[in-house]
C-alpha positions in Angstrom: 92.8 -119.5 -47.3 95.3 -116.8 -47.0 98.3 -116.9 -49.4 101.7 -115.0 -49.0 105.3 -115.1 -50.2 107.6 -117.1 -47.8 109.9 -114.8 -45.6 113.0 -115.4 -47.5 111.3 -115.2 -50.8 109.7 -112.0 -49.8 113.1 -110.8 -48.5 114.9 -111.6 -51.9 112.3 -111.2 -54.5 109.3 -109.3 -52.9 110.4 -106.3 -55.1 109.8 -108.3 -58.2 107.1 -110.7 -57.3 103.8 -110.6 -55.4 100.9 -112.9 -54.6 97.3 -112.0 -54.2 96.6 -112.9 -50.6 92.9 -114.0 -51.3 93.4 -116.0 -54.7 97.1 -117.2 -54.6 97.7 -115.7 -57.9 101.4 -115.1 -58.4 102.3 -112.0 -60.6 105.4 -110.0 -61.6 105.3 -106.9 -59.4 108.7 -105.3 -60.6 111.1 -105.4 -63.6 112.6 -108.8 -64.2 116.0 -108.7 -65.8 116.9 -111.9 -67.5 120.6 -110.8 -67.6 120.7 -110.4 -63.7 119.1 -113.9 -63.3 117.5 -116.2 -65.6 115.7 -118.2 -63.0 114.1 -117.3 -59.7 113.0 -119.9 -56.9 110.1 -118.8 -54.9 108.1 -120.2 -52.0 104.4 -119.5 -51.7 102.6 -120.3 -48.4 98.7 -121.1 -48.2 97.4 -121.0 -44.8 93.9 -121.8 -43.4 92.2 -119.4 -41.2 91.3 -121.2 -38.0 87.8 -120.4 -36.5 87.9 -119.1 -33.0 85.7 -120.2 -30.0 83.5 -117.1 -30.5 83.0 -117.7 -34.1 85.6 -115.2 -35.4 88.4 -116.2 -37.8 92.1 -116.2 -36.7 95.6 -116.8 -38.4 97.0 -118.0 -35.1 96.5 -121.2 -33.1 94.9 -124.1 -35.0 95.6 -122.6 -38.4 97.1 -125.0 -41.0 99.6 -124.1 -43.7 101.4 -125.6 -46.7 104.1 -124.4 -49.1 104.6 -124.6 -52.6 107.9 -124.3 -54.5 107.6 -122.3 -57.8 110.3 -121.8 -60.3 110.2 -118.8 -62.6 
């Protein structure tokens, strides 16, 4: 599995939050200001790594993915 923030989440909140691409652990990456926003809606993507015909691994064709909504 490979984990990442969704594109919109990364664009809006990537300066505040990050996800470990190997474990999926979500953590605070910047300074969160409660007065600026009391809640953050994030999307995390989990993607399988497809095995290629030569035995290698690819994130392309054949890979499956799923998303999770996280409220902080």
